[in-house]
PASEBA-1860 file (N, C-alpha, C; in nm, 3 decimals):
! residues 269
1> MARLECRG> -1.055/-6.286/-2.312/-1.067/-6.335/-2.145/-1.157/-6.213/-2.081 ~ -1.164/-6.253/-1.979/-1.299/-6.178/-1.857/-1.248/-6.080/-1.835 ~ -1.330/-5.969/-1.835/-1.285/-5.836/-1.772/-1.427/-5.776/-1.648 ~ -1.379/-5.756/-1.568/-1.422/-5.716/-1.447/-1.476/-5.601/-1.410 ~ -1.601/-5.561/-1.383/-1.582/-5.398/-1.344/-1.694/-5.421/-1.214 ~ -1.703/-5.335/-1.146/-1.785/-5.311/-1.066/-1.781/-5.103/-1.054 ~ -1.907/-5.116/-1.007/-1.967/-4.918/-0.973/-2.017/-4.948/-0.900 ~ -2.000/-4.850/-0.783/-2.069/-4.808/-0.660/-2.142/-4.894/-0.586
9> LRAGYGDH> -2.039/-5.017/-0.543/-2.056/-5.134/-0.465/-2.112/-5.074/-0.291 ~ -2.220/-5.125/-0.276/-2.225/-5.068/-0.120/-2.292/-5.223/-0.054 ~ -2.245/-5.262/0.076/-2.281/-5.361/0.118/-2.223/-5.360/0.298 ~ -2.319/-5.473/0.356/-2.295/-5.444/0.487/-2.372/-5.533/0.514 ~ -2.396/-5.572/0.669/-2.464/-5.684/0.773/-2.527/-5.603/0.853 ~ -2.656/-5.615/0.879/-2.722/-5.576/0.930/-2.736/-5.416/0.872 ~ -2.751/-5.335/0.994/-2.746/-5.147/0.965/-2.619/-5.125/0.954 ~ -2.500/-5.262/0.947/-2.358/-5.177/0.958/-2.306/-5.168/0.810
17> EVLHGVDL> -2.290/-5.058/0.702/-2.233/-5.084/0.580/-2.132/-5.077/0.591 ~ -2.055/-5.162/0.546/-1.880/-5.207/0.524/-1.816/-5.123/0.395 ~ -1.906/-5.113/0.265/-1.860/-5.086/0.164/-1.916/-4.983/0.088 ~ -1.844/-4.863/0.096/-1.893/-4.695/0.092/-1.868/-4.694/-0.061 ~ -1.952/-4.723/-0.200/-1.952/-4.665/-0.288/-1.787/-4.705/-0.381 ~ -1.786/-4.830/-0.392/-1.668/-4.907/-0.445/-1.668/-4.920/-0.580 ~ -1.548/-4.849/-0.619/-1.524/-4.888/-0.786/-1.429/-4.996/-0.800 ~ -1.425/-5.059/-0.912/-1.333/-5.123/-0.926/-1.304/-5.186/-1.065
25> DVAGGEWV> -1.207/-5.178/-1.124/-1.174/-5.246/-1.285/-1.080/-5.326/-1.252 ~ -1.108/-5.454/-1.316/-1.003/-5.584/-1.365/-0.959/-5.624/-1.505 ~ -0.870/-5.569/-1.564/-0.900/-5.650/-1.731/-0.867/-5.751/-1.741 ~ -0.886/-5.775/-1.823/-0.871/-5.948/-1.895/-0.753/-6.006/-1.851 ~ -0.764/-6.089/-1.828/-0.640/-6.169/-1.735/-0.517/-6.100/-1.675 ~ -0.624/-5.989/-1.589/-0.492/-5.925/-1.495/-0.521/-5.982/-1.344 ~ -0.413/-5.902/-1.232/-0.424/-6.025/-1.130/-0.445/-5.873/-1.033 ~ -0.505/-5.864/-0.956/-0.527/-5.770/-0.880/-0.535/-5.758/-0.762
33> AVIGPNGA> -0.453/-5.728/-0.626/-0.467/-5.755/-0.497/-0.509/-5.632/-0.445 ~ -0.627/-5.698/-0.369/-0.708/-5.576/-0.272/-0.623/-5.547/-0.143 ~ -0.534/-5.497/-0.102/-0.518/-5.435/0.040/-0.548/-5.375/0.132 ~ -0.544/-5.354/0.268/-0.561/-5.299/0.328/-0.585/-5.362/0.453 ~ -0.560/-5.249/0.573/-0.584/-5.284/0.753/-0.686/-5.375/0.801 ~ -0.716/-5.515/0.880/-0.831/-5.537/0.902/-0.927/-5.426/0.929 ~ -1.065/-5.511/0.900/-1.174/-5.485/0.860/-1.206/-5.350/0.808 ~ -1.109/-5.359/0.659/-1.100/-5.206/0.563/-1.229/-5.300/0.497
41> GKSTLLRV> -1.289/-5.421/0.452/-1.412/-5.460/0.372/-1.320/-5.531/0.242 ~ -1.229/-5.601/0.260/-1.170/-5.684/0.166/-1.236/-5.837/0.130 ~ -1.260/-5.896/0.257/-1.391/-6.063/0.245/-1.486/-5.981/0.144 ~ -1.533/-5.868/0.229/-1.678/-5.829/0.222/-1.696/-5.768/0.054 ~ -1.610/-5.724/-0.012/-1.599/-5.678/-0.146/-1.618/-5.832/-0.251 ~ -1.545/-5.905/-0.178/-1.526/-6.016/-0.234/-1.660/-6.128/-0.247 ~ -1.711/-6.117/-0.129/-1.837/-6.179/-0.152/-1.958/-6.081/-0.201 ~ -1.912/-5.993/-0.230/-2.033/-5.907/-0.258/-2.017/-5.963/-0.443
49> VAGTLPAR> -1.889/-5.948/-0.517/-1.858/-5.998/-0.619/-1.886/-6.126/-0.637 ~ -1.839/-6.244/-0.563/-1.941/-6.387/-0.586/-2.047/-6.346/-0.601 ~ -2.120/-6.262/-0.511/-2.251/-6.298/-0.533/-2.314/-6.377/-0.429 ~ -2.230/-6.369/-0.284/-2.301/-6.477/-0.199/-2.325/-6.325/-0.057 ~ -2.322/-6.218/-0.127/-2.377/-6.107/-0.025/-2.456/-5.996/-0.076 ~ -2.555/-6.004/-0.058/-2.643/-5.863/-0.100/-2.583/-5.721/-0.099 ~ -2.582/-5.602/-0.240/-2.515/-5.515/-0.232/-2.613/-5.461/-0.323 ~ -2.545/-5.309/-0.312/-2.652/-5.199/-0.407/-2.496/-5.138/-0.519
57> GEVRVTGN> -2.524/-5.145/-0.613/-2.429/-5.129/-0.727/-2.457/-5.194/-0.804 ~ -2.358/-5.228/-0.917/-2.326/-5.272/-1.021/-2.198/-5.371/-1.038 ~ -2.202/-5.506/-1.088/-2.096/-5.588/-1.103/-2.146/-5.642/-1.292 ~ -2.044/-5.604/-1.320/-2.016/-5.690/-1.448/-1.901/-5.793/-1.503 ~ -1.922/-5.903/-1.577/-1.856/-5.988/-1.614/-1.793/-5.931/-1.772 ~ -1.727/-5.897/-1.814/-1.695/-5.899/-1.950/-1.783/-5.817/-2.013 ~ -1.882/-5.705/-1.956/-1.972/-5.612/-1.971/-2.147/-5.712/-1.968 ~ -2.145/-5.780/-1.915/-2.243/-5.859/-1.897/-2.263/-5.833/-1.801
65> PANGIATK> -2.413/-5.775/-1.719/-2.430/-5.794/-1.600/-2.468/-5.915/-1.515 ~ -2.384/-5.901/-1.339/-2.408/-6.074/-1.255/-2.453/-5.990/-1.181 ~ -2.542/-5.875/-1.157/-2.656/-5.877/-1.081/-2.732/-5.944/-1.081 ~ -2.850/-6.018/-0.979/-2.999/-6.062/-0.989/-2.974/-6.155/-1.074 ~ -2.886/-6.229/-1.137/-2.891/-6.356/-1.184/-2.849/-6.450/-1.098 ~ -2.966/-6.622/-1.100/-2.961/-6.715/-1.059/-2.779/-6.766/-1.026 ~ -2.785/-6.786/-0.904/-2.637/-6.806/-0.831/-2.591/-6.922/-0.906 ~ -2.670/-7.041/-1.006/-2.601/-7.113/-1.117/-2.558/-7.113/-1.208
73> YRSRLVAM> -2.625/-6.958/-1.264/-2.528/-6.901/-1.364/-2.412/-6.811/-1.316 ~ -2.481/-6.735/-1.223/-2.304/-6.645/-1.159/-2.201/-6.711/-1.147 ~ -2.251/-6.862/-1.084/-2.113/-6.909/-1.050/-2.010/-6.995/-1.168 ~ -2.096/-6.969/-1.265/-2.001/-6.976/-1.440/-1.899/-6.870/-1.490 ~ -1.974/-6.779/-1.412/-1.895/-6.663/-1.433/-1.764/-6.606/-1.334 ~ -1.804/-6.655/-1.195/-1.732/-6.615/-1.086/-1.659/-6.747/-1.032 ~ -1.541/-6.787/-0.972/-1.535/-6.893/-0.850/-1.457/-6.838/-0.754 ~ -1.486/-6.874/-0.598/-1.409/-6.831/-0.562/-1.332/-6.896/-0.411
81> VPQNPVIP> -1.239/-6.885/-0.407/-1.161/-6.980/-0.306/-1.187/-6.864/-0.138 ~ -1.276/-6.900/-0.047/-1.328/-6.839/0.048/-1.189/-6.863/0.149 ~ -1.212/-6.762/0.264/-1.063/-6.757/0.365/-1.099/-6.882/0.473 ~ -1.218/-6.914/0.484/-1.271/-7.036/0.610/-1.342/-7.115/0.520 ~ -1.309/-7.174/0.406/-1.399/-7.283/0.357/-1.486/-7.330/0.443 ~ -1.565/-7.418/0.381/-1.628/-7.574/0.470/-1.578/-7.673/0.435 ~ -1.502/-7.760/0.530/-1.500/-7.863/0.527/-1.566/-8.006/0.556 ~ -1.626/-8.034/0.421/-1.722/-8.157/0.506/-1.647/-8.295/0.583
89> DGMTVLDY> -1.677/-8.324/0.644/-1.630/-8.482/0.730/-1.640/-8.551/0.626 ~ -1.523/-8.615/0.653/-1.536/-8.765/0.570/-1.531/-8.798/0.415 ~ -1.553/-8.685/0.340/-1.531/-8.631/0.210/-1.441/-8.660/0.128 ~ -1.442/-8.683/0.033/-1.307/-8.778/-0.049/-1.248/-8.636/-0.128 ~ -1.125/-8.602/-0.147/-1.104/-8.517/-0.282/-1.138/-8.491/-0.435 ~ -1.205/-8.576/-0.434/-1.273/-8.639/-0.577/-1.358/-8.549/-0.563 ~ -1.474/-8.618/-0.432/-1.636/-8.563/-0.425/-1.613/-8.385/-0.401 ~ -1.511/-8.371/-0.325/-1.498/-8.227/-0.327/-1.517/-8.121/-0.406
97> VLLGRTPY> -1.395/-8.165/-0.531/-1.380/-8.102/-0.613/-1.503/-8.123/-0.717 ~ -1.549/-8.221/-0.749/-1.667/-8.252/-0.792/-1.815/-8.151/-0.757 ~ -1.777/-8.069/-0.599/-1.851/-7.999/-0.611/-1.864/-7.849/-0.690 ~ -1.716/-7.845/-0.754/-1.710/-7.720/-0.816/-1.815/-7.746/-0.953 ~ -1.845/-7.879/-1.004/-1.913/-7.872/-1.121/-2.069/-7.852/-1.091 ~ -2.114/-7.851/-0.938/-2.258/-7.814/-0.939/-2.322/-7.692/-1.032 ~ -2.286/-7.613/-1.102/-2.330/-7.483/-1.153/-2.412/-7.569/-1.319 ~ -2.328/-7.674/-1.331/-2.330/-7.761/-1.446/-2.456/-7.860/-1.485
105> IPVWGMES> -2.475/-7.895/-1.364/-2.540/-8.034/-1.281/-2.725/-8.034/-1.279 ~ -2.774/-8.033/-1.366/-2.938/-7.995/-1.306/-2.998/-8.036/-1.222 ~ -3.072/-7.997/-1.184/-3.162/-8.016/-1.076/-3.219/-8.151/-1.073 ~ -3.182/-8.248/-0.959/-3.176/-8.381/-0.928/-3.130/-8.466/-1.014 ~ -2.980/-8.388/-1.066/-2.907/-8.460/-1.189/-2.788/-8.506/-1.101 ~ -2.736/-8.561/-1.180/-2.579/-8.640/-1.126/-2.454/-8.610/-1.204 ~ -2.368/-8.629/-1.122/-2.245/-8.580/-1.235/-2.219/-8.682/-1.370 ~ -2.192/-8.600/-1.470/-2.194/-8.663/-1.612/-2.012/-8.712/-1.605
113> GSDLRVAH> -2.035/-8.790/-1.720/-1.867/-8.816/-1.735/-1.770/-8.696/-1.791 ~ -1.840/-8.576/-1.854/-1.765/-8.470/-1.861/-1.708/-8.396/-1.738 ~ -1.816/-8.425/-1.625/-1.798/-8.361/-1.479/-1.694/-8.430/-1.454 ~ -1.638/-8.509/-1.446/-1.592/-8.628/-1.386/-1.419/-8.623/-1.450 ~ -1.458/-8.621/-1.626/-1.306/-8.551/-1.676/-1.242/-8.442/-1.654 ~ -1.339/-8.293/-1.630/-1.303/-8.184/-1.586/-1.238/-8.195/-1.468 ~ -1.320/-8.257/-1.339/-1.243/-8.338/-1.190/-1.109/-8.414/-1.224 ~ -1.102/-8.469/-1.275/-0.938/-8.521/-1.301/-0.842/-8.446/-1.343
121> RVLAELDL> -0.909/-8.367/-1.457/-0.815/-8.276/-1.509/-0.758/-8.188/-1.407 ~ -0.823/-8.113/-1.350/-0.782/-8.003/-1.218/-0.688/-8.096/-1.140 ~ -0.742/-8.156/-1.058/-0.643/-8.305/-1.010/-0.519/-8.278/-1.017 ~ -0.505/-8.362/-1.161/-0.375/-8.349/-1.248/-0.312/-8.184/-1.252 ~ -0.392/-8.151/-1.264/-0.308/-8.008/-1.305/-0.215/-7.931/-1.190 ~ -0.312/-7.957/-1.072/-0.265/-7.922/-0.931/-0.139/-8.014/-0.833 ~ -0.153/-8.127/-0.957/-0.068/-8.253/-0.889/-0.155/-8.297/-0.769 ~ -0.283/-8.307/-0.793/-0.385/-8.383/-0.679/-0.372/-8.522/-0.696
129> DTMADRVL> -0.397/-8.545/-0.837/-0.443/-8.664/-0.874/-0.417/-8.790/-0.808 ~ -0.330/-8.832/-0.753/-0.286/-8.921/-0.628/-0.362/-8.922/-0.509 ~ -0.447/-8.812/-0.488/-0.480/-8.834/-0.350/-0.629/-8.826/-0.409 ~ -0.684/-8.850/-0.513/-0.857/-8.825/-0.518/-0.917/-8.889/-0.394 ~ -0.861/-9.012/-0.382/-0.918/-9.092/-0.295/-0.960/-9.049/-0.124 ~ -0.818/-9.034/-0.105/-0.791/-9.004/0.038/-0.919/-8.840/0.120 ~ -0.913/-8.926/0.216/-1.042/-8.808/0.270/-0.966/-8.690/0.335 ~ -1.055/-8.566/0.278/-1.041/-8.427/0.371/-0.937/-8.421/0.420
137> QSLSGGEL> -1.012/-8.427/0.589/-0.918/-8.422/0.711/-0.805/-8.509/0.713 ~ -0.749/-8.592/0.649/-0.602/-8.624/0.617/-0.487/-8.552/0.576 ~ -0.528/-8.451/0.503/-0.444/-8.360/0.400/-0.369/-8.283/0.481 ~ -0.275/-8.178/0.471/-0.181/-8.106/0.518/-0.253/-7.952/0.473 ~ -0.173/-7.898/0.600/-0.263/-7.746/0.543/-0.240/-7.699/0.374 ~ -0.090/-7.744/0.350/-0.070/-7.705/0.187/-0.188/-7.794/0.100 ~ -0.184/-7.903/0.134/-0.229/-7.976/0.002/-0.417/-7.962/0.064 ~ -0.464/-7.945/0.141/-0.599/-7.886/0.160/-0.614/-7.798/0.077
145> QRVVLARA> -0.498/-7.667/0.068/-0.541/-7.500/-0.002/-0.533/-7.597/-0.148 ~ -0.455/-7.647/-0.190/-0.490/-7.689/-0.296/-0.614/-7.749/-0.382 ~ -0.651/-7.798/-0.289/-0.792/-7.930/-0.290/-0.884/-7.792/-0.340 ~ -0.905/-7.709/-0.221/-1.052/-7.585/-0.233/-0.966/-7.516/-0.368 ~ -0.884/-7.461/-0.374/-0.832/-7.404/-0.536/-0.893/-7.495/-0.662 ~ -0.851/-7.649/-0.650/-0.879/-7.717/-0.749/-1.088/-7.706/-0.763 ~ -1.139/-7.694/-0.633/-1.288/-7.707/-0.655/-1.329/-7.547/-0.687 ~ -1.291/-7.442/-0.690/-1.250/-7.346/-0.746/-1.243/-7.387/-0.912
153> LAQEAPVL> -1.105/-7.428/-0.970/-1.103/-7.397/-1.049/-1.239/-7.489/-1.177 ~ -1.268/-7.633/-1.084/-1.361/-7.709/-1.158/-1.489/-7.636/-1.228 ~ -1.503/-7.537/-1.157/-1.631/-7.420/-1.226/-1.580/-7.401/-1.320 ~ -1.494/-7.365/-1.387/-1.433/-7.319/-1.533/-1.482/-7.209/-1.552 ~ -1.457/-7.107/-1.414/-1.497/-6.948/-1.462/-1.393/-6.884/-1.485 ~ -1.421/-6.781/-1.574/-1.350/-6.690/-1.591/-1.320/-6.595/-1.531 ~ -1.343/-6.542/-1.387/-1.308/-6.489/-1.327/-1.269/-6.576/-1.184 ~ -1.158/-6.586/-1.121/-1.132/-6.604/-1.003/-1.114/-6.518/-0.863
161> LLDEPTTA> -1.168/-6.584/-0.749/-1.126/-6.401/-0.633/-1.060/-6.555/-0.535 ~ -0.961/-6.495/-0.465/-0.902/-6.571/-0.343/-0.896/-6.462/-0.244 ~ -0.977/-6.514/-0.159/-0.966/-6.446/-0.018/-0.889/-6.509/0.102 ~ -0.740/-6.403/0.072/-0.662/-6.443/0.191/-0.581/-6.560/0.167 ~ -0.526/-6.609/0.062/-0.526/-6.762/-0.012/-0.389/-6.841/0.080 ~ -0.327/-6.728/0.155/-0.223/-6.770/0.196/-0.214/-6.811/0.365 ~ -0.346/-6.759/0.444/-0.333/-6.745/0.517/-0.315/-6.917/0.601 ~ -0.215/-6.919/0.728/-0.199/-7.005/0.832/-0.106/-7.151/0.703
169> LDVGHQQQ> -0.057/-7.055/0.614/0.017/-7.136/0.530/0.158/-7.123/0.569 ~ 0.263/-7.167/0.546/0.449/-7.145/0.572/0.462/-7.092/0.436 ~ 0.582/-7.042/0.453/0.668/-6.959/0.376/0.671/-7.083/0.217 ~ 0.687/-7.169/0.198/0.720/-7.245/0.155/0.601/-7.310/0.083 ~ 0.468/-7.326/0.148/0.326/-7.319/0.040/0.257/-7.158/0.033 ~ 0.314/-7.076/0.065/0.275/-6.975/0.058/0.268/-6.949/-0.093 ~ 0.444/-7.018/-0.142/0.496/-6.976/-0.235/0.459/-7.091/-0.354 ~ 0.391/-7.209/-0.312/0.400/-7.296/-0.380/0.208/-7.223/-0.432
177> VLELVDQL> 0.169/-7.215/-0.362/-0.037/-7.171/-0.402/0.006/-7.080/-0.486 ~ 0.066/-6.939/-0.475/0.072/-6.850/-0.537/0.120/-6.868/-0.696 ~ 0.225/-6.896/-0.660/0.339/-6.956/-0.801/0.175/-7.079/-0.877 ~ 0.145/-7.121/-0.834/0.046/-7.185/-0.923/-0.047/-7.116/-0.937 ~ -0.125/-7.032/-0.898/-0.250/-6.995/-0.943/-0.158/-6.885/-1.075 ~ -0.051/-6.812/-1.039/0.000/-6.717/-1.138/0.055/-6.815/-1.284 ~ 0.085/-6.945/-1.249/0.083/-7.037/-1.415/-0.038/-7.042/-1.427 ~ -0.146/-7.049/-1.354/-0.291/-7.108/-1.413/-0.357/-7.020/-1.471
185> RATRSITV> -0.299/-6.882/-1.420/-0.363/-6.770/-1.491/-0.303/-6.748/-1.640 ~ -0.187/-6.770/-1.638/-0.181/-6.771/-1.783/-0.182/-6.910/-1.873 ~ -0.219/-7.051/-1.821/-0.244/-7.113/-1.912/-0.376/-7.111/-1.934 ~ -0.481/-7.062/-1.805/-0.641/-7.064/-1.889/-0.677/-6.974/-1.884 ~ -0.608/-6.831/-1.916/-0.654/-6.690/-1.923/-0.766/-6.668/-1.818 ~ -0.704/-6.692/-1.697/-0.808/-6.642/-1.598/-0.769/-6.552/-1.508 ~ -0.859/-6.422/-1.487/-0.850/-6.300/-1.428/-0.914/-6.336/-1.289 ~ -0.796/-6.288/-1.206/-0.737/-6.300/-1.063/-0.786/-6.178/-0.986
193> LAAMHDLT> -0.866/-6.169/-0.895/-0.891/-6.053/-0.777/-0.874/-6.097/-0.657 ~ -0.783/-6.069/-0.564/-0.726/-6.153/-0.433/-0.750/-6.078/-0.339 ~ -0.817/-6.053/-0.178/-0.742/-5.990/-0.135/-0.690/-6.081/-0.047 ~ -0.563/-5.992/0.002/-0.410/-6.036/0.027/-0.333/-5.934/0.147 ~ -0.299/-5.997/0.272/-0.259/-5.893/0.394/-0.115/-5.900/0.373 ~ -0.069/-6.013/0.316/0.081/-5.974/0.316/0.170/-5.858/0.224 ~ 0.197/-5.733/0.255/0.192/-5.684/0.131/0.321/-5.679/0.028 ~ 0.373/-5.756/0.082/0.519/-5.781/-0.020/0.490/-5.892/-0.138
201> LAAQYSDR> 0.379/-5.998/-0.060/0.355/-6.089/-0.141/0.258/-6.032/-0.287 ~ 0.191/-5.943/-0.213/0.062/-5.860/-0.272/0.181/-5.775/-0.417 ~ 0.239/-5.705/-0.366/0.344/-5.633/-0.472/0.392/-5.735/-0.563 ~ 0.431/-5.843/-0.534/0.522/-5.956/-0.587/0.457/-6.005/-0.709 ~ 0.332/-6.064/-0.686/0.249/-6.176/-0.743/0.107/-6.087/-0.841 ~ 0.065/-5.932/-0.822/-0.007/-5.881/-0.864/0.027/-5.757/-0.972 ~ -0.053/-5.760/-1.031/0.008/-5.655/-1.139/-0.059/-5.538/-1.109 ~ -0.172/-5.517/-1.047/-0.192/-5.384/-0.961/-0.242/-5.435/-0.821
209> LVLLVAGR> -0.249/-5.345/-0.749/-0.273/-5.292/-0.621/-0.383/-5.190/-0.584 ~ -0.503/-5.270/-0.517/-0.583/-5.125/-0.457/-0.590/-5.130/-0.304 ~ -0.588/-5.022/-0.253/-0.564/-4.982/-0.136/-0.718/-4.939/-0.088 ~ -0.778/-5.010/0.001/-0.930/-5.052/0.066/-0.902/-5.020/0.188 ~ -0.951/-4.930/0.253/-0.953/-4.833/0.385/-1.114/-4.818/0.429 ~ -1.137/-4.857/0.513/-1.288/-4.798/0.557/-1.407/-4.833/0.469 ~ -1.388/-4.957/0.387/-1.451/-4.954/0.263/-1.424/-4.854/0.160 ~ -1.367/-4.802/0.151/-1.332/-4.693/0.022/-1.186/-4.748/0.000
217> AEAAGLAD> -1.183/-4.695/-0.177/-1.074/-4.717/-0.236/-1.027/-4.587/-0.229 ~ -0.921/-4.621/-0.155/-0.805/-4.486/-0.113/-0.651/-4.471/-0.227 ~ -0.656/-4.604/-0.276/-0.544/-4.578/-0.371/-0.536/-4.749/-0.466 ~ -0.482/-4.726/-0.606/-0.474/-4.760/-0.690/-0.351/-4.790/-0.796 ~ -0.276/-4.828/-0.809/-0.195/-4.846/-0.887/-0.074/-4.949/-0.922 ~ 0.016/-4.918/-0.942/0.130/-5.000/-0.931/0.169/-5.028/-0.788 ~ 0.269/-5.143/-0.778/0.317/-5.144/-0.634/0.405/-5.028/-0.600 ~ 0.501/-4.964/-0.678/0.566/-4.869/-0.627/0.474/-4.765/-0.636
225> EVLTADLV> 0.374/-4.734/-0.676/0.288/-4.626/-0.657/0.203/-4.604/-0.520 ~ 0.151/-4.763/-0.453/0.034/-4.779/-0.383/0.152/-4.794/-0.240 ~ 0.196/-4.880/-0.241/0.314/-4.942/-0.115/0.427/-4.807/-0.073 ~ 0.385/-4.711/-0.044/0.494/-4.602/-0.004/0.486/-4.602/0.187 ~ 0.586/-4.563/0.227/0.587/-4.561/0.373/0.483/-4.462/0.448 ~ 0.471/-4.401/0.344/0.348/-4.298/0.407/0.201/-4.314/0.434 ~ 0.235/-4.403/0.313/0.056/-4.486/0.242/0.042/-4.547/0.447 ~ 0.155/-4.639/0.412/0.193/-4.753/0.523/0.147/-4.706/0.650
233> RRHYGADV> 0.178/-4.630/0.711/0.204/-4.560/0.795/0.071/-4.494/0.852 ~ 0.002/-4.437/0.766/-0.113/-4.351/0.749/-0.238/-4.467/0.784 ~ -0.258/-4.563/0.708/-0.369/-4.657/0.715/-0.322/-4.758/0.782 ~ -0.189/-4.856/0.777/-0.184/-4.958/0.916/-0.123/-4.905/1.016 ~ -0.097/-4.817/1.026/-0.040/-4.729/1.172/0.106/-4.796/1.158 ~ 0.191/-4.859/1.081/0.319/-4.927/1.111/0.415/-4.825/1.038 ~ 0.520/-4.836/1.093/0.677/-4.784/1.042/0.715/-4.865/0.958 ~ 0.734/-4.853/0.826/0.817/-4.973/0.750/0.926/-4.908/0.624
241> TILRSPEG> 1.024/-5.013/0.621/1.120/-4.987/0.518/1.076/-4.991/0.387 ~ 1.073/-4.973/0.263/1.019/-4.990/0.129/1.140/-5.025/0.048 ~ 1.181/-5.150/0.018/1.260/-5.170/-0.041/1.268/-5.294/-0.138 ~ 1.385/-5.260/-0.223/1.380/-5.354/-0.366/1.458/-5.430/-0.399 ~ 1.437/-5.588/-0.405/1.460/-5.679/-0.437/1.535/-5.699/-0.538 ~ 1.674/-5.758/-0.565/1.728/-5.816/-0.671/1.633/-5.804/-0.799 ~ 1.532/-5.896/-0.770/1.455/-5.890/-0.913/1.379/-5.747/-0.911 ~ 1.409/-5.678/-0.849/1.320/-5.475/-0.850/1.184/-5.551/-0.834
249> NVVVVPRK> 1.143/-5.656/-0.728/1.004/-5.685/-0.642/1.024/-5.529/-0.512 ~ 0.877/-5.504/-0.518/0.871/-5.416/-0.393/0.903/-5.496/-0.213 ~ 0.937/-5.451/-0.140/0.974/-5.560/-0.018/0.889/-5.431/0.094 ~ 0.800/-5.489/0.141/0.800/-5.392/0.281/0.846/-5.440/0.393 ~ 0.934/-5.397/0.453/0.989/-5.456/0.604/0.952/-5.368/0.704 ~ 0.861/-5.369/0.852/0.861/-5.340/0.936/1.008/-5.298/1.026 ~ 0.976/-5.181/1.054/1.096/-5.094/1.121/1.057/-5.126/1.297 ~ 1.190/-5.138/1.361/1.168/-5.169/1.510/1.155/-5.006/1.513
257> RTGHPSPR> 1.085/-4.957/1.623/0.997/-4.847/1.651/1.156/-4.842/1.824 ~ 1.203/-4.748/1.806/1.337/-4.719/1.964/1.269/-4.667/2.023 ~ 1.341/-4.642/2.118/1.302/-4.605/2.274/1.163/-4.692/2.356 ~ 1.110/-4.798/2.292/1.060/-4.880/2.404/1.168/-5.011/2.428 ~ 1.081/-5.010/2.541/1.143/-5.139/2.716/1.160/-5.251/2.605 ~ 1.273/-5.337/2.685/1.240/-5.473/2.636/1.098/-5.543/2.669 ~ 1.041/-5.619/2.593/0.930/-5.691/2.693/0.979/-5.795/2.745 ~ 1.145/-5.869/2.747/1.163/-5.999/2.829/1.168/-5.944/2.978
265> SEGSL> 1.171/-6.069/3.063/1.171/-5.973/3.197/1.344/-6.009/3.235 ~ 1.356/-5.995/3.363/1.498/-5.934/3.402/1.488/-6.142/3.376 ~ 1.649/-6.189/3.356/1.662/-6.315/3.392/1.647/-6.400/3.302 ~ 1.539/-6.352/3.154/1.525/-6.459/3.086/1.602/-6.474/2.984 ~ 1.608/-6.588/2.879/1.718/-6.536/2.757/1.692/-6.510/2.643
END
């Protein structure tokens, strides 16, 4: 299984540096969730690991340098599910998933029978095989999220990056997508690095958490080590209660602050 190592990552946009020397380790087959307030650099970190944003520092996959290698070969090592994927107009589900085979197709070449078999296998794994000929714009939000995941899995990369994978999904589809990733992690021996804003979901599905604040890793460890009321208050500016579910999972519950007037106007329901 692939091991992901990041050392001294520095990156940003123009003259604005977002990451300030981030170190990160993800063991083979592990799921690490990167959490942190808005603007902490979570998406930037994933873009650096994916190779879509230039950076200083070092990224290694199973000991092999991923910096500076051609996009085609890096895409065989790392696949990414972006927060806001580009959805081409009029493209079918099958054709979109086949885009994940691009790293294996020669220049001016076409998809081979092997590429088609991989795409159809992934569609079947994600229960999308009956939708292969549907246009992307006809899908629901949950269906589309699974299709974007299918494209990433078609790359057959050992490291999977997820950037806010449950954004804009209802609770049922959130659970569906995360359970699917967890199942595929086991069956495919995939290593997962995910940026997640929901602290309870991050605690429930990941093996470890990394708290990123202002481009620096402020804390790392198990959920009950990182998700403390003090750390959440300090870095998110939120008052929370930390609970335990019957299954032993950490649950982060926002606590209503007393002494504030009701936002409802007189006579409202």
